[in-house]
C-alpha positions, 0 to 999 in steps of 0.5 A: 816675603816678595820680589820687586814690584813696578807699578805703572799708572798706565802701559800699553802692555805690561809684558811689552814694558818688562820685555824692554826692561829685560833687553835694557838692563839686568834685572832679578828673578821675579820682578814683576810689572803690574799697572792700573790701566792696560791699553792694548794687552794681548792674549794668544792668536792676536786676541787682546785682553780687554778691561777696565782701568783700576779695576782688574790685575794686569800683571807680567812675571819675569823668569829667568832661565837657568836650564832648559828642562822645564822651561817651555811654554806649555810647562810655565803656562801650566805653573801659572794656572795653578798659581792663579787657580790657588790664589782664587781658591784662597778666596773661597771662590769655587768650581774653578777650572782650566781650559787648555791651554791658557785660560782660567775658568769660574762656572765655565766663565773666563776669569783669567788668561795667560800668556807666555813669551820667550826672549831668546839670545841666537837660538838659546832660550834666555828669559821668559815672561808670564803675563797674567790678566785677572778680572777682580773688581769689574762687574760689566763686560761689554766686549768679552763674551762669557766673562766673570771676576773676583767681585762677582763671587766674593761679593766685596771689593779686593785689594789689586796691589795685595793680589799682585803680591801673592800671586808673585809669591805663588809663582815663586814657590811653584817654579821652585816645587817644579824643580823637584816634582815637574810630574806633580805640576802636570798632575795637578793641572789635569785635575782641573781641566776643563771638560776632562773626561768628556765629548766636546767639539773642537776646530782644527786648522781646516775649519773642520769640527771634530767631536773627540773625548778630552783626556788629559794634557801631556808634560809637552802641552799636547792635548790628548784625545779620543774618538768614539772608536777610541782612537788616540789624537794628540794636537797642539794649541796651535793645531786645534781649538775648543768649541764652548 
């Protein structure tokens, strides 16, 4: 069983299309928009998600906020990350890791990115859109550094519409699970966290490079790190980024 999926031939952004739909009409929880060709897919920090038409999954999922608890951008990001991770595992893909805050890697190369966008009524959070880009049947990447795709690892062509249905199902399942087991979602996220328990280089907002050991991501989405003297630091995704 799955919820409604709206398929477009082409659009600037599935997130933008779904946000307009939310503003103009009442739609049901889990409604999903996909497209064959996304012209201006967005990522964090003003980046763009680029990929070939008809070869990748461009996916946006509607989540209605019934209560503020477990509805933060990071928590939904964790749910989306675990859902993509589970989807890739179903295709026997290995060495999958989550790179904080919003990338999925295979063999340390990016295969998927996530963008959570919120819609407020006044100051109250009412709706969220979970945007996911997933490299599926594309072999060559000329504009994306260190990228990979499902077909590179499976060695066979994958049905993108089926992927959309299955990803929608996994999101619905994990959103339901999170209502009773929010700690489990964060534990699952941390269990496959890229470079956990290792020293990494990070760039802060002052363009200073910091060498810190990555411990975990906490329930508020803050990266917990220690320096060589074991001093603890907590950073949000707006304050620091990992250098690979």
